[in-house]
mmCIF file of the N, C-alpha and C atoms, coordinates in Angstrom:
data_MODEL
# 
_entry.id   MODEL 
# 
loop_
_atom_site.group_PDB 
_atom_site.id 
_atom_site.type_symbol 
_atom_site.label_atom_id 
_atom_site.label_alt_id 
_atom_site.label_comp_id 
_atom_site.label_asym_id 
_atom_site.label_entity_id 
_atom_site.label_seq_id 
_atom_site.pdbx_PDB_ins_code 
_atom_site.Cartn_x 
_atom_site.Cartn_y 
_atom_site.Cartn_z 
_atom_site.occupancy 
_atom_site.B_iso_or_equiv 
_atom_site.pdbx_formal_charge 
_atom_site.auth_seq_id 
_atom_site.auth_comp_id 
_atom_site.auth_asym_id 
_atom_site.auth_atom_id 
_atom_site.pdbx_PDB_model_num 
ATOM 1   N N  . MET A 1 1  ? 0.837  -1.170  0.000   1.00 0.00 ? 1  MET A N  1 
ATOM 2   C CA . MET A 1 1  ? 0.000  0.000   0.000   1.00 0.00 ? 1  MET A CA 1 
ATOM 3   C C  . MET A 1 1  ? 0.885  1.237   0.000   1.00 0.00 ? 1  MET A C  1 
ATOM 4   N N  . HIS A 1 2  ? 0.630  2.166   -0.911  1.00 0.00 ? 2  HIS A N  1 
ATOM 5   C CA . HIS A 1 2  ? 1.433  3.378   -1.054  1.00 0.00 ? 2  HIS A CA 1 
ATOM 6   C C  . HIS A 1 2  ? 0.738  4.553   -0.379  1.00 0.00 ? 2  HIS A C  1 
ATOM 7   N N  . ALA A 1 3  ? 1.567  5.506   0.051   1.00 0.00 ? 3  ALA A N  1 
ATOM 8   C CA . ALA A 1 3  ? 1.013  6.722   0.631   1.00 0.00 ? 3  ALA A CA 1 
ATOM 9   C C  . ALA A 1 3  ? 0.394  7.548   -0.486  1.00 0.00 ? 3  ALA A C  1 
ATOM 10  N N  . PRO A 1 4  ? -0.625 8.305   -0.188  1.00 0.00 ? 4  PRO A N  1 
ATOM 11  C CA . PRO A 1 4  ? -1.249 9.115   -1.232  1.00 0.00 ? 4  PRO A CA 1 
ATOM 12  C C  . PRO A 1 4  ? -0.284 10.199  -1.713  1.00 0.00 ? 4  PRO A C  1 
ATOM 13  N N  . LYS A 1 5  ? -0.299 10.436  -3.033  1.00 0.00 ? 5  LYS A N  1 
ATOM 14  C CA . LYS A 1 5  ? 0.589  11.435  -3.613  1.00 0.00 ? 5  LYS A CA 1 
ATOM 15  C C  . LYS A 1 5  ? -0.086 12.797  -3.531  1.00 0.00 ? 5  LYS A C  1 
ATOM 16  N N  . LEU A 1 6  ? 0.595  13.692  -2.856  1.00 0.00 ? 6  LEU A N  1 
ATOM 17  C CA . LEU A 1 6  ? 0.082  15.048  -2.720  1.00 0.00 ? 6  LEU A CA 1 
ATOM 18  C C  . LEU A 1 6  ? 0.858  15.970  -3.655  1.00 0.00 ? 6  LEU A C  1 
ATOM 19  N N  . PRO A 1 7  ? 0.205  16.953  -4.231  1.00 0.00 ? 7  PRO A N  1 
ATOM 20  C CA . PRO A 1 7  ? 0.923  17.873  -5.104  1.00 0.00 ? 7  PRO A CA 1 
ATOM 21  C C  . PRO A 1 7  ? 1.922  18.703  -4.291  1.00 0.00 ? 7  PRO A C  1 
ATOM 22  N N  . SER A 1 8  ? 3.078  18.980  -4.901  1.00 0.00 ? 8  SER A N  1 
ATOM 23  C CA . SER A 1 8  ? 4.116  19.717  -4.198  1.00 0.00 ? 8  SER A CA 1 
ATOM 24  C C  . SER A 1 8  ? 4.905  20.541  -5.202  1.00 0.00 ? 8  SER A C  1 
ATOM 25  N N  . PHE A 1 9  ? 5.498  21.629  -4.710  1.00 0.00 ? 9  PHE A N  1 
ATOM 26  C CA . PHE A 1 9  ? 6.341  22.453  -5.572  1.00 0.00 ? 9  PHE A CA 1 
ATOM 27  C C  . PHE A 1 9  ? 7.744  21.846  -5.704  1.00 0.00 ? 9  PHE A C  1 
ATOM 28  N N  . PHE A 1 10 ? 8.175  21.137  -4.694  1.00 0.00 ? 10 PHE A N  1 
ATOM 29  C CA . PHE A 1 10 ? 9.517  20.573  -4.679  1.00 0.00 ? 10 PHE A CA 1 
ATOM 30  C C  . PHE A 1 10 ? 9.427  19.060  -4.782  1.00 0.00 ? 10 PHE A C  1 
ATOM 31  N N  . LYS A 1 11 ? 9.493  18.567  -5.976  1.00 0.00 ? 11 LYS A N  1 
ATOM 32  C CA . LYS A 1 11 ? 9.439  17.128  -6.188  1.00 0.00 ? 11 LYS A CA 1 
ATOM 33  C C  . LYS A 1 11 ? 10.854 16.604  -6.467  1.00 0.00 ? 11 LYS A C  1 
ATOM 34  N N  . THR A 1 12 ? 11.263 15.679  -5.674  1.00 0.00 ? 12 THR A N  1 
ATOM 35  C CA . THR A 1 12 ? 12.544 15.000  -5.904  1.00 0.00 ? 12 THR A CA 1 
ATOM 36  C C  . THR A 1 12 ? 12.284 13.509  -5.801  1.00 0.00 ? 12 THR A C  1 
ATOM 37  N N  . GLU A 1 13 ? 12.106 12.903  -6.928  1.00 0.00 ? 13 GLU A N  1 
ATOM 38  C CA . GLU A 1 13 ? 11.821 11.474  -6.931  1.00 0.00 ? 13 GLU A CA 1 
ATOM 39  C C  . GLU A 1 13 ? 13.107 10.658  -6.804  1.00 0.00 ? 13 GLU A C  1 
ATOM 40  N N  . ASN A 1 14 ? 14.163 11.102  -7.434  1.00 0.00 ? 14 ASN A N  1 
ATOM 41  C CA . ASN A 1 14 ? 15.446 10.394  -7.356  1.00 0.00 ? 14 ASN A CA 1 
ATOM 42  C C  . ASN A 1 14 ? 16.425 11.228  -6.536  1.00 0.00 ? 14 ASN A C  1 
ATOM 43  N N  . SER A 1 15 ? 17.302 10.544  -5.842  1.00 0.00 ? 15 SER A N  1 
ATOM 44  C CA . SER A 1 15 ? 18.310 11.279  -5.094  1.00 0.00 ? 15 SER A CA 1 
ATOM 45  C C  . SER A 1 15 ? 19.302 11.906  -6.063  1.00 0.00 ? 15 SER A C  1 
ATOM 46  N N  . LYS A 1 16 ? 19.823 13.051  -5.698  1.00 0.00 ? 16 LYS A N  1 
ATOM 47  C CA . LYS A 1 16 ? 20.764 13.742  -6.571  1.00 0.00 ? 16 LYS A CA 1 
ATOM 48  C C  . LYS A 1 16 ? 22.118 13.059  -6.489  1.00 0.00 ? 16 LYS A C  1 
ATOM 49  N N  . ARG A 1 17 ? 22.781 12.966  -7.617  1.00 0.00 ? 17 ARG A N  1 
ATOM 50  C CA . ARG A 1 17 ? 24.097 12.329  -7.693  1.00 0.00 ? 17 ARG A CA 1 
ATOM 51  C C  . ARG A 1 17 ? 25.088 13.327  -8.273  1.00 0.00 ? 17 ARG A C  1 
ATOM 52  N N  . PHE A 1 18 ? 26.335 13.134  -7.909  1.00 0.00 ? 18 PHE A N  1 
ATOM 53  C CA . PHE A 1 18 ? 27.362 14.003  -8.445  1.00 0.00 ? 18 PHE A CA 1 
ATOM 54  C C  . PHE A 1 18 ? 28.619 13.187  -8.679  1.00 0.00 ? 18 PHE A C  1 
ATOM 55  N N  . MET A 1 19 ? 29.464 13.683  -9.549  1.00 0.00 ? 19 MET A N  1 
ATOM 56  C CA . MET A 1 19 ? 30.735 13.037  -9.852  1.00 0.00 ? 19 MET A CA 1 
ATOM 57  C C  . MET A 1 19 ? 31.837 13.839  -9.167  1.00 0.00 ? 19 MET A C  1 
ATOM 58  N N  . PHE A 1 20 ? 32.508 13.229  -8.211  1.00 0.00 ? 20 PHE A N  1 
ATOM 59  C CA . PHE A 1 20 ? 33.577 13.898  -7.484  1.00 0.00 ? 20 PHE A CA 1 
ATOM 60  C C  . PHE A 1 20 ? 34.914 13.547  -8.119  1.00 0.00 ? 20 PHE A C  1 
ATOM 61  N N  . LYS A 1 21 ? 35.634 14.549  -8.553  1.00 0.00 ? 21 LYS A N  1 
ATOM 62  C CA . LYS A 1 21 ? 36.963 14.346  -9.102  1.00 0.00 ? 21 LYS A CA 1 
ATOM 63  C C  . LYS A 1 21 ? 37.966 14.954  -8.123  1.00 0.00 ? 21 LYS A C  1 
ATOM 64  N N  . PRO A 1 22 ? 38.803 14.135  -7.513  1.00 0.00 ? 22 PRO A N  1 
ATOM 65  C CA . PRO A 1 22 ? 39.740 14.675  -6.527  1.00 0.00 ? 22 PRO A CA 1 
ATOM 66  C C  . PRO A 1 22 ? 40.764 15.594  -7.180  1.00 0.00 ? 22 PRO A C  1 
ATOM 67  N N  . ARG A 1 23 ? 41.183 16.594  -6.447  1.00 0.00 ? 23 ARG A N  1 
ATOM 68  C CA . ARG A 1 23 ? 42.140 17.561  -6.964  1.00 0.00 ? 23 ARG A CA 1 
ATOM 69  C C  . ARG A 1 23 ? 43.572 17.143  -6.680  1.00 0.00 ? 23 ARG A C  1 
ATOM 70  N N  . TYR A 1 24 ? 43.773 16.255  -5.708  1.00 0.00 ? 24 TYR A N  1 
ATOM 71  C CA . TYR A 1 24 ? 45.116 15.831  -5.333  1.00 0.00 ? 24 TYR A CA 1 
ATOM 72  C C  . TYR A 1 24 ? 45.587 14.738  -6.274  1.00 0.00 ? 24 TYR A C  1 
ATOM 73  N N  . TYR A 1 25 ? 46.804 14.858  -6.768  1.00 0.00 ? 25 TYR A N  1 
ATOM 74  C CA . TYR A 1 25 ? 47.372 13.879  -7.684  1.00 0.00 ? 25 TYR A CA 1 
ATOM 75  C C  . TYR A 1 25 ? 48.645 13.326  -7.068  1.00 0.00 ? 25 TYR A C  1 
ATOM 76  N N  . ASP A 1 26 ? 48.674 12.034  -6.830  1.00 0.00 ? 26 ASP A N  1 
ATOM 77  C CA . ASP A 1 26 ? 49.842 11.382  -6.262  1.00 0.00 ? 26 ASP A CA 1 
ATOM 78  C C  . ASP A 1 26 ? 50.547 10.606  -7.372  1.00 0.00 ? 26 ASP A C  1 
ATOM 79  N N  . GLU A 1 27 ? 51.684 11.115  -7.785  1.00 0.00 ? 27 GLU A N  1 
ATOM 80  C CA . GLU A 1 27 ? 52.384 10.527  -8.919  1.00 0.00 ? 27 GLU A CA 1 
ATOM 81  C C  . GLU A 1 27 ? 52.891 9.123   -8.607  1.00 0.00 ? 27 GLU A C  1 
ATOM 82  N N  . SER A 1 28 ? 53.412 8.911   -7.416  1.00 0.00 ? 28 SER A N  1 
ATOM 83  C CA . SER A 1 28 ? 53.934 7.587   -7.080  1.00 0.00 ? 28 SER A CA 1 
ATOM 84  C C  . SER A 1 28 ? 52.805 6.557   -7.010  1.00 0.00 ? 28 SER A C  1 
ATOM 85  N N  . LYS A 1 29 ? 51.656 6.948   -6.466  1.00 0.00 ? 29 LYS A N  1 
ATOM 86  C CA . LYS A 1 29 ? 50.518 6.034   -6.394  1.00 0.00 ? 29 LYS A CA 1 
ATOM 87  C C  . LYS A 1 29 ? 50.038 5.669   -7.799  1.00 0.00 ? 29 LYS A C  1 
ATOM 88  N N  . GLU A 1 30 ? 50.015 6.644   -8.683  1.00 0.00 ? 30 GLU A N  1 
ATOM 89  C CA . GLU A 1 30 ? 49.602 6.398   -10.066 1.00 0.00 ? 30 GLU A CA 1 
ATOM 90  C C  . GLU A 1 30 ? 50.571 5.434   -10.750 1.00 0.00 ? 30 GLU A C  1 
ATOM 91  N N  . ARG A 1 31 ? 51.870 5.613   -10.513 1.00 0.00 ? 31 ARG A N  1 
ATOM 92  C CA . ARG A 1 31 ? 52.884 4.752   -11.127 1.00 0.00 ? 31 ARG A CA 1 
ATOM 93  C C  . ARG A 1 31 ? 52.748 3.328   -10.589 1.00 0.00 ? 31 ARG A C  1 
ATOM 94  N N  . ILE A 1 32 ? 52.486 3.183   -9.286  1.00 0.00 ? 32 ILE A N  1 
ATOM 95  C CA . ILE A 1 32 ? 52.327 1.856   -8.693  1.00 0.00 ? 32 ILE A CA 1 
ATOM 96  C C  . ILE A 1 32 ? 51.108 1.151   -9.268  1.00 0.00 ? 32 ILE A C  1 
ATOM 97  N N  . GLU A 1 33 ? 50.014 1.872   -9.451  1.00 0.00 ? 33 GLU A N  1 
ATOM 98  C CA . GLU A 1 33 ? 48.812 1.273   -10.036 1.00 0.00 ? 33 GLU A CA 1 
ATOM 99  C C  . GLU A 1 33 ? 49.070 0.822   -11.467 1.00 0.00 ? 33 GLU A C  1 
ATOM 100 N N  . GLN A 1 34 ? 49.821 1.604   -12.229 1.00 0.00 ? 34 GLN A N  1 
ATOM 101 C CA . GLN A 1 34 ? 50.147 1.212   -13.598 1.00 0.00 ? 34 GLN A CA 1 
ATOM 102 C C  . GLN A 1 34 ? 51.013 -0.028  -13.616 1.00 0.00 ? 34 GLN A C  1 
ATOM 103 N N  . LEU A 1 35 ? 51.968 -0.120  -12.688 1.00 0.00 ? 35 LEU A N  1 
ATOM 104 C CA . LEU A 1 35 ? 52.820 -1.302  -12.626 1.00 0.00 ? 35 LEU A CA 1 
ATOM 105 C C  . LEU A 1 35 ? 52.032 -2.539  -12.222 1.00 0.00 ? 35 LEU A C  1 
ATOM 106 N N  . LYS A 1 36 ? 51.053 -2.358  -11.336 1.00 0.00 ? 36 LYS A N  1 
ATOM 107 C CA . LYS A 1 36 ? 50.217 -3.495  -10.938 1.00 0.00 ? 36 LYS A CA 1 
ATOM 108 C C  . LYS A 1 36 ? 49.406 -4.010  -12.122 1.00 0.00 ? 36 LYS A C  1 
ATOM 109 N N  . LYS A 1 37 ? 48.891 -3.079  -12.916 1.00 0.00 ? 37 LYS A N  1 
ATOM 110 C CA . LYS A 1 37 ? 48.119 -3.483  -14.092 1.00 0.00 ? 37 LYS A CA 1 
ATOM 111 C C  . LYS A 1 37 ? 49.009 -4.199  -15.107 1.00 0.00 ? 37 LYS A C  1 
ATOM 112 N N  . ALA A 1 38 ? 50.250 -3.732  -15.237 1.00 0.00 ? 38 ALA A N  1 
ATOM 113 C CA . ALA A 1 38 ? 51.163 -4.335  -16.198 1.00 0.00 ? 38 ALA A CA 1 
ATOM 114 C C  . ALA A 1 38 ? 51.758 -5.635  -15.671 1.00 0.00 ? 38 ALA A C  1 
ATOM 115 N N  . GLY A 1 39 ? 51.707 -5.860  -14.372 1.00 0.00 ? 39 GLY A N  1 
ATOM 116 C CA . GLY A 1 39 ? 52.230 -7.089  -13.796 1.00 0.00 ? 39 GLY A CA 1 
ATOM 117 C C  . GLY A 1 39 ? 53.708 -7.024  -13.482 1.00 0.00 ? 39 GLY A C  1 
ATOM 118 N N  . LYS A 1 40 ? 54.290 -5.845  -13.441 1.00 0.00 ? 40 LYS A N  1 
ATOM 119 C CA . LYS A 1 40 ? 55.708 -5.695  -13.144 1.00 0.00 ? 40 LYS A CA 1 
ATOM 120 C C  . LYS A 1 40 ? 55.873 -5.239  -11.704 1.00 0.00 ? 40 LYS A C  1 
ATOM 121 N N  . SER A 1 41 ? 56.980 -5.634  -11.108 1.00 0.00 ? 41 SER A N  1 
ATOM 122 C CA . SER A 1 41 ? 57.279 -5.234  -9.742  1.00 0.00 ? 41 SER A CA 1 
ATOM 123 C C  . SER A 1 41 ? 58.490 -4.302  -9.754  1.00 0.00 ? 41 SER A C  1 
ATOM 124 N N  . PRO A 1 42 ? 58.397 -3.128  -9.127  1.00 0.00 ? 42 PRO A N  1 
ATOM 125 C CA . PRO A 1 42 ? 59.533 -2.216  -9.128  1.00 0.00 ? 42 PRO A CA 1 
ATOM 126 C C  . PRO A 1 42 ? 60.624 -2.621  -8.133  1.00 0.00 ? 42 PRO A C  1 
ATOM 127 N N  . LEU A 1 43 ? 60.353 -3.616  -7.285  1.00 0.00 ? 43 LEU A N  1 
ATOM 128 C CA . LEU A 1 43 ? 61.306 -4.020  -6.274  1.00 0.00 ? 43 LEU A CA 1 
ATOM 129 C C  . LEU A 1 43 ? 62.246 -5.103  -6.807  1.00 0.00 ? 43 LEU A C  1 
ATOM 130 N N  . LYS A 1 44 ? 63.516 -4.942  -6.506  1.00 0.00 ? 44 LYS A N  1 
ATOM 131 C CA . LYS A 1 44 ? 64.499 -5.953  -6.861  1.00 0.00 ? 44 LYS A CA 1 
ATOM 132 C C  . LYS A 1 44 ? 65.226 -6.338  -5.591  1.00 0.00 ? 44 LYS A C  1 
ATOM 133 N N  . PHE A 1 45 ? 65.251 -7.610  -5.292  1.00 0.00 ? 45 PHE A N  1 
ATOM 134 C CA . PHE A 1 45 ? 65.861 -8.096  -4.071  1.00 0.00 ? 45 PHE A CA 1 
ATOM 135 C C  . PHE A 1 45 ? 67.245 -8.650  -4.367  1.00 0.00 ? 45 PHE A C  1 
ATOM 136 N N  . LYS A 1 46 ? 68.170 -8.362  -3.452  1.00 0.00 ? 46 LYS A N  1 
ATOM 137 C CA . LYS A 1 46 ? 69.521 -8.889  -3.557  1.00 0.00 ? 46 LYS A CA 1 
ATOM 138 C C  . LYS A 1 46 ? 69.743 -9.849  -2.394  1.00 0.00 ? 46 LYS A C  1 
ATOM 139 N N  . ARG A 1 47 ? 70.463 -10.892 -2.671  1.00 0.00 ? 47 ARG A N  1 
ATOM 140 C CA . ARG A 1 47 ? 70.776 -11.834 -1.600  1.00 0.00 ? 47 ARG A CA 1 
ATOM 141 C C  . ARG A 1 47 ? 71.897 -11.265 -0.756  1.00 0.00 ? 47 ARG A C  1 
ATOM 142 N N  . GLN A 1 48 ? 71.736 -11.408 0.548   1.00 0.00 ? 48 GLN A N  1 
ATOM 143 C CA . GLN A 1 48 ? 72.739 -10.906 1.470   1.00 0.00 ? 48 GLN A CA 1 
ATOM 144 C C  . GLN A 1 48 ? 73.811 -11.966 1.645   1.00 0.00 ? 48 GLN A C  1 
ATOM 145 N N  . LYS A 1 49 ? 75.052 -11.535 1.622   1.00 0.00 ? 49 LYS A N  1 
ATOM 146 C CA . LYS A 1 49 ? 76.148 -12.470 1.787   1.00 0.00 ? 49 LYS A CA 1 
ATOM 147 C C  . LYS A 1 49 ? 76.174 -12.978 3.215   1.00 0.00 ? 49 LYS A C  1 
ATOM 148 N N  . MET A 1 50 ? 76.727 -14.175 3.389   1.00 0.00 ? 50 MET A N  1 
ATOM 149 C CA . MET A 1 50 ? 76.831 -14.758 4.721   1.00 0.00 ? 50 MET A CA 1 
ATOM 150 C C  . MET A 1 50 ? 77.743 -13.897 5.576   1.00 0.00 ? 50 MET A C  1 
ATOM 151 N N  . LYS A 1 51 ? 77.381 -13.764 6.844   1.00 0.00 ? 51 LYS A N  1 
ATOM 152 C CA . LYS A 1 51 ? 78.191 -12.972 7.757   1.00 0.00 ? 51 LYS A CA 1 
ATOM 153 C C  . LYS A 1 51 ? 79.492 -13.699 8.089   1.00 0.00 ? 51 LYS A C  1 
ATOM 154 N N  . HIS A 1 52 ? 80.486 -12.927 8.305   1.00 0.00 ? 52 HIS A N  1 
ATOM 155 C CA . HIS A 1 52 ? 81.781 -13.462 8.685   1.00 0.00 ? 52 HIS A CA 1 
ATOM 156 C C  . HIS A 1 52 ? 81.675 -14.037 10.101  1.00 0.00 ? 52 HIS A C  1 
ATOM 157 N N  . PRO A 1 53 ? 82.350 -15.137 10.403  1.00 0.00 ? 53 PRO A N  1 
ATOM 158 C CA . PRO A 1 53 ? 82.259 -15.728 11.748  1.00 0.00 ? 53 PRO A CA 1 
ATOM 159 C C  . PRO A 1 53 ? 82.661 -14.759 12.857  1.00 0.00 ? 53 PRO A C  1 
ATOM 160 N N  . ALA A 1 54 ? 83.563 -13.830 12.593  1.00 0.00 ? 54 ALA A N  1 
ATOM 161 C CA . ALA A 1 54 ? 83.981 -12.875 13.618  1.00 0.00 ? 54 ALA A CA 1 
ATOM 162 C C  . ALA A 1 54 ? 82.826 -11.947 13.993  1.00 0.00 ? 54 ALA A C  1 
ATOM 163 N N  . GLN A 1 55 ? 81.957 -11.626 13.032  1.00 0.00 ? 55 GLN A N  1 
ATOM 164 C CA . GLN A 1 55 ? 80.812 -10.765 13.320  1.00 0.00 ? 55 GLN A CA 1 
ATOM 165 C C  . GLN A 1 55 ? 79.824 -11.477 14.236  1.00 0.00 ? 55 GLN A C  1 
ATOM 166 N N  . LYS A 1 56 ? 79.649 -12.765 14.037  1.00 0.00 ? 56 LYS A N  1 
ATOM 167 C CA . LYS A 1 56 ? 78.755 -13.531 14.914  1.00 0.00 ? 56 LYS A CA 1 
ATOM 168 C C  . LYS A 1 56 ? 79.292 -13.558 16.332  1.00 0.00 ? 56 LYS A C  1 
ATOM 169 N N  . GLY A 1 57 ? 80.605 -13.741 16.485  1.00 0.00 ? 57 GLY A N  1 
ATOM 170 C CA . GLY A 1 57 ? 81.224 -13.769 17.805  1.00 0.00 ? 57 GLY A CA 1 
ATOM 171 C C  . GLY A 1 57 ? 81.109 -12.423 18.501  1.00 0.00 ? 57 GLY A C  1 
ATOM 172 N N  . ARG A 1 58 ? 81.262 -11.346 17.753  1.00 0.00 ? 58 ARG A N  1 
ATOM 173 C CA . ARG A 1 58 ? 81.165 -10.016 18.335  1.00 0.00 ? 58 ARG A CA 1 
ATOM 174 C C  . ARG A 1 58 ? 79.753 -9.755  18.843  1.00 0.00 ? 58 ARG A C  1 
ATOM 175 N N  . ALA A 1 59 ? 78.741 -10.206 18.109  1.00 0.00 ? 59 ALA A N  1 
ATOM 176 C CA . ALA A 1 59 ? 77.350 -10.028 18.550  1.00 0.00 ? 59 ALA A CA 1 
ATOM 177 C C  . ALA A 1 59 ? 77.107 -10.785 19.851  1.00 0.00 ? 59 ALA A C  1 
ATOM 178 N N  . ARG A 1 60 ? 77.685 -11.975 19.987  1.00 0.00 ? 60 ARG A N  1 
ATOM 179 C CA . ARG A 1 60 ? 77.521 -12.741 21.230  1.00 0.00 ? 60 ARG A CA 1 
ATOM 180 C C  . ARG A 1 60 ? 78.180 -12.030 22.402  1.00 0.00 ? 60 ARG A C  1 
ATOM 181 N N  . ILE A 1 61 ? 79.351 -11.464 22.177  1.00 0.00 ? 61 ILE A N  1 
ATOM 182 C CA . ILE A 1 61 ? 80.050 -10.755 23.249  1.00 0.00 ? 61 ILE A CA 1 
ATOM 183 C C  . ILE A 1 61 ? 79.249 -9.544  23.694  1.00 0.00 ? 61 ILE A C  1 
ATOM 184 N N  . ILE A 1 62 ? 78.670 -8.815  22.750  1.00 0.00 ? 62 ILE A N  1 
ATOM 185 C CA . ILE A 1 62 ? 77.869 -7.636  23.086  1.00 0.00 ? 62 ILE A CA 1 
ATOM 186 C C  . ILE A 1 62 ? 76.647 -8.036  23.897  1.00 0.00 ? 62 ILE A C  1 
ATOM 187 N N  . ILE A 1 63 ? 75.972 -9.097  23.515  1.00 0.00 ? 63 ILE A N  1 
ATOM 188 C CA . ILE A 1 63 ? 74.798 -9.566  24.255  1.00 0.00 ? 63 ILE A CA 1 
ATOM 189 C C  . ILE A 1 63 ? 75.208 -10.001 25.664  1.00 0.00 ? 63 ILE A C  1 
ATOM 190 N N  . PHE A 1 64 ? 76.348 -10.708 25.775  1.00 0.00 ? 64 PHE A N  1 
ATOM 191 C CA . PHE A 1 64 ? 76.844 -11.147 27.080  1.00 0.00 ? 64 PHE A CA 1 
ATOM 192 C C  . PHE A 1 64 ? 77.149 -9.945  27.972  1.00 0.00 ? 64 PHE A C  1 
ATOM 193 N N  . LEU A 1 65 ? 77.795 -8.910  27.432  1.00 0.00 ? 65 LEU A N  1 
ATOM 194 C CA . LEU A 1 65 ? 78.100 -7.708  28.200  1.00 0.00 ? 65 LEU A CA 1 
ATOM 195 C C  . LEU A 1 65 ? 76.835 -6.976  28.645  1.00 0.00 ? 65 LEU A C  1 
ATOM 196 N N  . ILE A 1 66 ? 75.831 -6.924  27.791  1.00 0.00 ? 66 ILE A N  1 
ATOM 197 C CA . ILE A 1 66 ? 74.565 -6.274  28.154  1.00 0.00 ? 66 ILE A CA 1 
ATOM 198 C C  . ILE A 1 66 ? 73.908 -7.009  29.317  1.00 0.00 ? 66 ILE A C  1 
ATOM 199 N N  . ILE A 1 67 ? 73.930 -8.329  29.287  1.00 0.00 ? 67 ILE A N  1 
ATOM 200 C CA . ILE A 1 67 ? 73.329 -9.117  30.366  1.00 0.00 ? 67 ILE A CA 1 
ATOM 201 C C  . ILE A 1 67 ? 74.069 -8.874  31.675  1.00 0.00 ? 67 ILE A C  1 
ATOM 202 N N  . ILE A 1 68 ? 75.410 -8.900  31.648  1.00 0.00 ? 68 ILE A N  1 
ATOM 203 C CA . ILE A 1 68 ? 76.192 -8.688  32.865  1.00 0.00 ? 68 ILE A CA 1 
ATOM 204 C C  . ILE A 1 68 ? 75.968 -7.296  33.424  1.00 0.00 ? 68 ILE A C  1 
ATOM 205 N N  . LEU A 1 69 ? 75.992 -6.282  32.567  1.00 0.00 ? 69 LEU A N  1 
ATOM 206 C CA . LEU A 1 69 ? 75.778 -4.913  33.031  1.00 0.00 ? 69 LEU A CA 1 
ATOM 207 C C  . LEU A 1 69 ? 74.373 -4.722  33.611  1.00 0.00 ? 69 LEU A C  1 
ATOM 208 N N  . SER A 1 70 ? 73.390 -5.347  33.004  1.00 0.00 ? 70 SER A N  1 
ATOM 209 C CA . SER A 1 70 ? 72.035 -5.217  33.551  1.00 0.00 ? 70 SER A CA 1 
ATOM 210 C C  . SER A 1 70 ? 71.924 -5.917  34.905  1.00 0.00 ? 70 SER A C  1 
ATOM 211 N N  . LEU A 1 71 ? 72.626 -7.033  35.102  1.00 0.00 ? 71 LEU A N  1 
ATOM 212 C CA . LEU A 1 71 ? 72.618 -7.705  36.416  1.00 0.00 ? 71 LEU A CA 1 
ATOM 213 C C  . LEU A 1 71 ? 73.299 -6.844  37.478  1.00 0.00 ? 71 LEU A C  1 
ATOM 214 N N  . PHE A 1 72 ? 74.434 -6.212  37.134  1.00 0.00 ? 72 PHE A N  1 
ATOM 215 C CA . PHE A 1 72 ? 75.099 -5.305  38.082  1.00 0.00 ? 72 PHE A CA 1 
ATOM 216 C C  . PHE A 1 72 ? 74.199 -4.124  38.430  1.00 0.00 ? 72 PHE A C  1 
ATOM 217 N N  . ALA A 1 73 ? 73.546 -3.548  37.450  1.00 0.00 ? 73 ALA A N  1 
ATOM 218 C CA . ALA A 1 73 ? 72.656 -2.417  37.703  1.00 0.00 ? 73 ALA A CA 1 
ATOM 219 C C  . ALA A 1 73 ? 71.495 -2.858  38.589  1.00 0.00 ? 73 ALA A C  1 
ATOM 220 N N  . TYR A 1 74 ? 70.957 -4.041  38.361  1.00 0.00 ? 74 TYR A N  1 
ATOM 221 C CA . TYR A 1 74 ? 69.868 -4.557  39.188  1.00 0.00 ? 74 TYR A CA 1 
ATOM 222 C C  . TYR A 1 74 ? 70.317 -4.743  40.628  1.00 0.00 ? 74 TYR A C  1 
ATOM 223 N N  . LYS A 1 75 ? 71.553 -5.272  40.821  1.00 0.00 ? 75 LYS A N  1 
ATOM 224 C CA . LYS A 1 75 ? 72.050 -5.499  42.159  1.00 0.00 ? 75 LYS A CA 1 
ATOM 225 C C  . LYS A 1 75 ? 72.252 -4.174  42.906  1.00 0.00 ? 75 LYS A C  1 
ATOM 226 N N  . PHE A 1 76 ? 72.773 -3.145  42.233  1.00 0.00 ? 76 PHE A N  1 
ATOM 227 C CA . PHE A 1 76 ? 72.985 -1.848  42.877  1.00 0.00 ? 76 PHE A CA 1 
ATOM 228 C C  . PHE A 1 76 ? 71.675 -1.130  43.176  1.00 0.00 ? 76 PHE A C  1 
ATOM 229 N N  . ILE A 1 77 ? 70.670 -1.325  42.346  1.00 0.00 ? 77 ILE A N  1 
ATOM 230 C CA . ILE A 1 77 ? 69.365 -0.681  42.579  1.00 0.00 ? 77 ILE A CA 1 
ATOM 231 C C  . ILE A 1 77 ? 68.670 -1.330  43.770  1.00 0.00 ? 77 ILE A C  1 
ATOM 232 N N  . ILE A 1 78 ? 68.753 -2.648  43.892  1.00 0.00 ? 78 ILE A N  1 
ATOM 233 C CA . ILE A 1 78 ? 68.090 -3.356  44.969  1.00 0.00 ? 78 ILE A CA 1 
ATOM 234 C C  . ILE A 1 78 ? 68.765 -3.050  46.315  1.00 0.00 ? 78 ILE A C  1 
ATOM 235 N N  . ASN A 1 79 ? 70.102 -3.008  46.344  1.00 0.00 ? 79 ASN A N  1 
ATOM 236 C CA . ASN A 1 79 ? 70.825 -2.777  47.625  1.00 0.00 ? 79 ASN A CA 1 
ATOM 237 C C  . ASN A 1 79 ? 71.013 -1.348  47.864  1.00 0.00 ? 79 ASN A C  1 
# 
């Protein structure tokens, strides 16, 4: 059941629509979208060389020193 139609000066049967065109242009975003459409990736990955054994040993020493220093600091704060 429909409501009765009354005469009116302001008839709007359909909602008004508009086309919004943004003013901001992001060149990098546009380039990325074009690359996605083309199926190309702008990123190139290089394999990292294996670390020298001396670098691994140095990292262990640094971690060991941090642990010892934090234990000394904890002992001085508590006492």
